[in-house]
Structure formats: C-alpha cells, structure tokens
N, C-alpha and C positions, 0 to 999 in steps of 0.2 A: 504494500500500500504506500502510495506516495502522497505527501502533504503538499497541496497546491493552494496557496492563499487566494489565487484568483477564483477558485471554485467556492471558497468561503464567502467572498464578496458577492458572487453571483447568487449563491443560496440566500444570503441576507436580503439582497435586492428582490428576489422572488417572494420571500416571506413578507417583506414590507408591502409589496403590491397585493398579495393575497389578503393580508389583514386589512389593508386599506379598502379593498373591495368589499370585505365582510362588513366593515363599519359603514361604508357608503350605502349598502343595501339595507342595513338595520336602520340607519338614519332616514332613508326614504320610506320605509315601512312605518316608522314612527310619525313622520310628517303626514303621510296619507291617513293614518289612523286619527291624528288630531283634526285634520280637515273633515273627515267623515263624522267625527263626534260633534263638530260645530254645525255641520249641515243637517245632521239627523240626531238632535239631542234626545236622550231617553226620558221617559216619563218619571217624575219624582214621586 
C-alpha cells in the first residue's frame, strides 16, 4: 500500500461536496415545509 497525499485531498474534497449536498437538500426540504405550513395552517 502506498500513501498518496493527493488521494487524501481528493477524498476530502468529495466528502465536502457530499455533505454539502446533504445539507442543501435538508435545507430545501425545511424551506418547503415552512412554506406549506404558512399556506395551509392547521386547525387549532
């Protein structure tokens, strides 16, 4: 097994992109749910 620092940086870059995508989707779902709650409020 060879240690290649370039592969570590590439792996970290991919991890940051993946985690960023996850948080982007979660933020979009949160925003859509807030909009839907304002459009269709529940009965109290």
